[in-house]
C-alpha positions in Angstrom: 37.9 -0.7 35.4 38.9 -3.1 38.1 36.0 -3.9 40.5 37.4 -7.1 42.0 36.0 -7.8 45.4 33.2 -5.3 44.9 29.5 -6.1 45.0 27.0 -4.4 42.7 23.2 -4.5 42.8 21.3 -3.7 39.5 17.6 -3.3 39.6 15.7 -4.0 36.4 18.6 -6.2 35.3 16.4 -8.6 33.2 15.9 -5.7 30.7 18.2 -4.4 28.0 20.1 -1.6 29.8 20.1 -3.4 33.1 21.4 -6.7 31.7 24.1 -4.8 29.7 25.1 -3.0 32.8 25.3 -6.3 34.8 27.6 -7.7 32.1 29.9 -4.7 32.2 30.1 -4.8 36.0 30.8 -8.5 36.0 33.5 -8.1 33.3 35.2 -5.7 35.6 35.3 -8.3 38.4 32.2 -7.3 40.5 29.8 -9.8 42.0 26.4 -8.8 40.7 23.0 -9.1 42.2 20.6 -9.2 39.1 17.4 -7.6 40.3 14.1 -8.2 38.7 10.4 -7.7 39.3 8.4 -10.4 37.4 10.9 -11.8 34.8 12.5 -14.4 37.0 13.6 -16.7 34.2 15.2 -13.9 32.2 17.0 -12.6 35.4 18.3 -16.1 36.2 19.6 -16.4 32.6 21.4 -13.1 32.9 23.0 -14.1 36.2 24.0 -17.5 34.8 25.6 -15.9 31.8 27.8 -13.4 33.6 31.6 -14.0 33.8 33.1 -14.7 37.1 31.3 -16.1 40.2 29.1 -15.0 43.1 26.3 -13.6 40.9 22.6 -14.3 41.7 19.2 -13.1 40.7 16.9 -11.6 43.3 13.4 -10.2 43.1 13.5 -6.4 43.8 10.0 -5.0 43.2 10.0 -1.2 43.0 6.5 -1.1 44.6 7.2 -3.1 47.7 9.5 -1.4 50.2 9.4 -4.3 52.7 10.8 -6.7 50.1 13.4 -4.1 49.1 14.5 -3.9 52.7 14.7 -7.7 52.9 16.9 -7.8 49.8 19.3 -5.2 51.3 19.5 -7.3 54.5 20.2 -10.5 52.4 22.9 -8.7 50.5 24.5 -7.6 53.8 24.3 -11.1 55.2 25.5 -13.0 52.2 28.0 -10.5 50.7 28.8 -8.2 53.6 28.9 -5.1 51.4 27.4 -3.2 48.5 29.6 -0.9 46.5 27.5 -0.1 43.5 23.8 0.4 43.1 22.3 0.9 39.7 18.6 1.8 39.5 17.6 0.6 36.1 14.1 -0.6 36.8 11.3 1.6 35.5 7.9 1.6 33.9 6.0 3.5 31.2 3.4 3.2 28.5 3.0 4.9 25.1 0.4 7.7 25.4 0.3 10.4 22.7 1.1 13.7 24.4 -2.0 15.6 23.1 -4.3 12.8 24.5 -4.6 14.1 28.0 -7.6 11.9 28.9 -5.6 8.7 28.0 -3.1 9.6 30.7 -5.3 8.4 33.6 -4.7 9.0 37.3 -4.0 5.3 37.7 -1.3 5.3 35.0 0.3 8.5 36.4 0.5 7.0 39.9 2.0 3.8 38.5 4.7 5.6 36.6 5.7 7.8 39.5 5.6 4.9 41.9 7.9 2.8 39.8 10.2 5.6 38.5 10.6 7.8 41.6 9.3 6.1 44.8 10.9 2.8 43.9 14.4 4.1 43.2 14.2 6.2 46.4 13.1 3.2 48.5 15.9 1.2 47.1 18.5 3.8 47.8 17.1 4.3 51.3 17.3 0.6 52.0 20.9 0.1 50.7 22.4 3.5 51.9 23.5 2.3 55.4 25.4 -0.7 53.9 26.9 1.4 51.1 28.1 4.0 53.5 30.3 1.4 55.2 32.0 0.8 51.9 33.4 4.4 52.1 33.6 4.7 48.3 30.3 3.6 46.9 28.4 4.8 43.9 24.7 5.0 43.0 23.8 5.4 39.4 20.2 6.2 38.4 19.0 5.5 34.8 17.0 8.5 33.8 16.0 9.8 30.3 16.6 12.9 28.2 12.8 13.2 28.3 13.3 14.7 31.7 14.9 17.7 30.0 13.1 17.8 26.6 9.6 17.0 27.8 9.4 14.4 25.1 9.3 10.6 25.6 6.6 7.9 25.8 4.1 10.1 27.6 4.0 13.4 29.6 4.1 11.7 33.0 7.1 9.7 32.1 9.2 12.8 31.4 7.9 14.3 34.7 8.9 11.2 36.6 12.4 11.2 35.2 12.8 14.9 36.0 11.9 14.1 39.6 14.5 11.3 39.6 17.1 13.8 38.4 16.3 16.4 41.0 16.2 13.7 43.7 19.7 12.7 42.8 20.9 16.3 43.5 19.5 16.1 47.1 20.8 12.6 47.7 24.3 13.6 46.5 24.4 16.2 49.2 23.2 14.0 52.0 25.0 10.8 51.1 28.5 12.2 50.5 31.3 11.8 51.0 30.9 8.0 51.4 28.5 7.6 48.4 28.5 9.4 45.1 25.2 9.7 43.2 25.1 10.1 39.4 22.5 9.9 36.7 22.9 8.4 33.3 20.3 9.9 30.9 19.9 8.1 27.5 17.7 9.0 24.6 15.5 6.3 23.1 17.4 3.0 23.2 16.3 0.1 21.0 15.0 -2.2 23.7 11.6 -3.6 24.6 11.3 -1.2 27.6 8.4 0.8 26.0 5.5 -1.5 24.9 4.4 -0.6 21.4 7.5 1.3 20.5 9.1 -0.1 17.3 12.6 0.0 16.1 11.5 2.2 13.2 10.2 4.8 15.7 13.5 4.8 17.6 15.4 5.1 14.3 13.3 8.1 13.2 14.1 9.9 16.4 17.8 9.0 16.2 18.0 10.4 12.7 17.3 13.9 14.0 20.3 13.9 16.3 23.8 15.0 15.4 25.2 11.4 15.5 22.2 10.1 13.6 22.2 6.6 15.0 20.3 4.7 17.7 21.9 4.6 21.2 22.7 1.0 22.1 22.1 -0.5 25.6 25.7 -1.3 26.0 26.6 2.4 25.4 24.4 3.3 28.3 26.2 0.6 30.3 29.6 2.0 29.4 28.4 5.4 30.7 27.4 3.7 34.0 30.9 2.2 34.2 32.5 5.6 33.6 30.4 7.0 36.5 31.5 4.2 38.7 35.2 3.9 37.9 36.4 7.2 36.3 34.3 10.1 37.4 35.6 9.8 40.9 35.2 13.6 41.8 31.7 13.9 40.3 28.4 13.6 42.1 24.9 14.8 41.7 25.3 15.3 37.9 23.5 14.0 34.8 25.4 12.3 32.1 23.6 12.4 28.7 23.9 9.4 26.4 21.8 10.7 23.6 23.6 11.0 20.3 23.6 14.7 20.8 19.8 15.0 21.1 20.1 17.8 23.7 22.2 19.9 21.4 20.6 19.0 18.1 
């Protein structure tokens, strides 16, 4: 997994999966842009703790296309390339599926804006620079909720299904210079979902064939496999779910 001289951009890198992915990429020799929205201190700490040099934290808000384009221009100016883009940023809230009224229009719009429009805007901004690499990879972090219709709320699963389908289209139009893959975890024991406890995650994990909670670093390992090993794959979804989809 040698990524020496490569540049990677990770959105949502102040969170559990994003920070684990940033560490894996840096361990492999990449210079990493640690993207964040509001958690500047956390992102700076992640960047400072990465092995190697050339890392930096940059604000990449999923809801502001103009800022995303500015970040892409800055990466081009300061690094001259972008070889890996990991879309790990996202948003959700716990809403019981039967409570349709609690899933308001405003919450639905916020979820789809962050989980679908934001990743697309980021890919759109970075694609020209990545195409010049000639062998670039985009990895979107999705969820098995896209397939099972489970998850934190109904709209969240729908937004991740949209992300999965969007990757199919992007794989067609961005190849052969850019591969597009999706890593789809089950519930990971992080703070991503407000109000979700470790006990809740463990109960779900206990119903899977492997009967253990998926760890953030295991998702990061799948990202690394997509980047460095699955060199003839594009447009596909890689589950990291303890067997939930078959259990």
